[in-house]
Residue, then its C-alpha position, 0 to 999 in steps of 0.5 A: x850885684x846879681x839881681x833876680x826878676x821873679x815872675x808872680x801873680x797878684x794876691x787878693x786883699x793886699x789893701x792897706x788899712x788904717x795902719x798898713x797891711x795886716x794879716x796873719x803871719x801864715x799869710x805873709x809867709x806864703x811864697x811871693x806874698x811879702x815880695x808882691x806887697x813891697x814891690x807894689x809899694x816901690x812901684x807906687x812910689x815911682x823911681x827909687x834910684x838913689x833914694x834913702x830908706x828907713x826900715x825897722x819893726x816891733x820885733x814880733x815873729x817874722x820881723x828879721x826875716x822880712x827885713x832881710x827880704x826888704x833890704x834885698x828888694x830895696x837894693x834891687x830897686x835902686x835905693x842908695x842907702x838904708x838905715x835899719x834898727x839893730x836886730x831889726x828893732x825900731x819902735x814906730x815913733x823912733x822910726x818916724x824920728x829917724x826918718x825926719x832926722x836923716x831926711x830919708x825918702x821914707x820908711x817901712x815899719x813892720x808892725x801889727x801894733x797892738x795885735x797878738x804876735x808869734x807864729x800863729x799871730x799877726x804881722x803888718x807893714x806900712x810905708x811912712x813918707x818923708x815927713x815921718x808920717x803914715x802914707x796918705x790915702x793917695x799913696x796907699x790907694x796907688x799901692x793897692x792898685x799896684x798889688x792888683x796888677x803886679x806881674x814880677x818883682x826884683x830882688x838881690x841875690x846877696x847874702x843877709x845883712x848882719x842886723x846885730x852889728x852896728x855900723x855900715x855894711x854893703x848890699x851890692x851898691x846899696x849901703x846899709x847902716x845898722x843903728x842903735x835903736x834907742x839913741x836918736x829917739x832918746x836925744x829927741x826926748x831930751x830936747x822936749x822935756x825937762x829931764x832934770x825935773x823928771x829925774x828929781x821926781x823919779x829919784x824922790x823917796x816920795x814917788x814911785x812908778x811902774x812902766x809895763x812894756x808888755x814884752x814889746x818894743x818899748x822895753x829898751x827905750x823905757x829902760x834907757x830913758x827912765x832907769x838909765x838916764x832919769x834914775x828910776x830904780x831898777x825894776x821900774x820897767x817890767x816886761x822890758x825884754x821884747x819877745x817875738x810873741x810878746x810873752x804870749x800876751x796881747x800888747x794892747x795897753x788897756x784895762x783888760x789886756x794890761x792886767x798885771x799893771x792894772x792889778x798893781x795900780x789898784x792894790x792897797x800899796x799901789x805906786x803913784x804912777x803907772x803906764x803901759x805901751x803897746x806892741x810898736x810903742x805908739x800907744x799909752x795907758x796912764x794910771x794913778x794910784x787906784x785911778x784910770x785916766x781915759x785917753x780922751x782926758x789925757x789929751x785934754x789935760x796934756x793940752x791944758x798943761x802944755x806950758x809946763x813942758x820946755x818944748x811947748x812953753x810958748x804955747x800950742x798952735x792947736x789941738x786935733x782929735x780923731x772923731x770918736x775921741x771925746x770932745x774934752x780937748x775941744x773945751x781946752x782949745x776954746x779956752x786957750x783960743x786956739x784951733x781945734x780939729x776933728x779928723x777921721x781915725x788914723x794918724x795920717x789925717x793929722x799929718x797935714x795939720x802938723x806940717x802946716x803948723x795948724x796944730x801942735x798936739x793931737x790924739x785918739x781915744x785908742x790910747x794914742x797921743x802925740x805932737x809935732x815932734x814926729x808924725x806918729x803917736x808916741x807912747x813913751x813921749x806921753x808918759x814923759x809928758x805926764x811925768x814932767x807935769x807931775x814934777x812941776x805941779x807936785x800933785x797926784x794923778x787923781x788931784x790933777x785930773x779932778x782939778x781939770x774936771x772942776x775947771x772944764x767939766x767932765x766928758x764921761x766916755x767909754x768904748x765898747x769893743x765887739x771883736x771878731x764879729x763876722x764881716x757880713x754881720x758887722x756890715x749889716x749892722x752899719x747898714x741898719x744904722x745908715x738907713x735910720x740916719x735921715x729920720x733921727x734928727x729931732x727925734x726924742x729918746x727919753x730926755x735926749x733929743x737928737x740934733x744930728x745923725x750922719x756918716x762922718x766925712x772929713x774935708x782936709x783944710x790943707x789939701x782939700x781931700x775928702x774922706x767919707x764914711x768914717x763912722x756913724x755919728x748920733x749927736x744929741x742936744x747938749x753934746x752927748x754922742x753915740x758913735x759906731x765904727x768898724x775897726x781896720x786894725x784886726x786880721x779876722x772878721x771885724x771889730x765893732x767899736x761903739x763910743x758913748x759920751x756924755x758931758x757933765x759940769x755940775x761940781x757934785x756929779x763929776x766922780x760917778x762910775x763911768x758905766x753907771x753915768x752912761x748906762x742910759x746911753x749905753x742901752x740906747x746905743x745897743x737898741x739903735x744898732x740892734x747889736x744883740x740880734x744882728x751880731x749875737x753878742x750880748x756883752x762887749x769883748x773889751x770895755x775901756 
């Protein structure tokens, strides 16, 4: 097999973020840009001779072109075998499933998650390790170091692989197996949930649902599982055909961007259950009839009802949540007498806890929940979890959530996103907050007294690694919190995320409007950070 060694020079800024390297498509299409990053990844991993790899992505624009380049570079770097999803498609949870099932060395997942797609949109790529989870910082830091030093990359001159054709093909001495994108994942879901009970629910004349795949990767998975395997009526899955530009939409399953689904679920003749997933299939939004379930509440409710799921009927080991996620799950863990963990944002921080069997369920406020079945968050898994609970308990979403609040109290919670803030302004705002931290403890604002103020750091109890500066936390006596973070998932400027939380356990105060219940804290959050002055923004881009 002829192999070319191409001389190159480093590109600035190829530093993997929370979920890999994300840039505009136009950036990735620059000569040598993608190749530099892939070679740097292989260099950071060490000897790749004889190893196996999983490759797939969310189907966005440039996905198949990039996969052909990756396959040829994998062959040139000595990989022995690659599993790749048919037509280059693998949802992020399905890729984690395949890595684990076939005991691969790792995988390259091509996605920019919930970011817009198309020729003018975003593209991304990340490496997942042999446990199926995102590479830890020890590896991503090595990758970044390699991107700053790279001088050449290796690539095969072989012909392209036929990605539409199932079965094994050869790329020089490396074999490439094109697999059905949904089979392995579907089989895994059938081992976790009571498919018979869910099927009885979905085929009942007393229940209706809608799943919005947002023209992203979960369409084929949802159609196969919900409609074909479980008998939901045809048309239950809407926007189910993955498109390179996601139909021109923003595949982020929240109340702003999943407008079609939200409108239907809040209509007079709404279905009983609604759900949506994102670009690469790892996020979920859960809705009832005229009722929105916050991701933080979703994690807590799934944990409190895990005994109804076959895979978790013997109990769960613990619960982990990202630091900005509400403390609702902590209350469930306390009642169950199990461990609870607060980690930085980023699914990779859950991996060690899951591998050590310290936790079973984990979640983030950014519409991500998952368990020990894989090492990624998993949108469709969460939907099936909810359906399984509903099939057993025969309650509506609103009844189930309100019952939970009556038992555990309610963590009123909201997130205000300010997207596309110029980086200099965003960093100045964080620095403004940082300088206030020492003086805030014991300070009183209205009826609230600050109990702690810090920039969150995390000590991993498994490998003793430390992650610092993970977000500004201002906590008040009684459990109220304000948190500020700059998101690492965008490609332009910075997204300032402000999280506001307040606990309420009075039975007659559990059904207030969230923004009204949190109005004083929201105003305080704006004042402390001086958001309007430092960013010029008077209202958030997105409120969830």
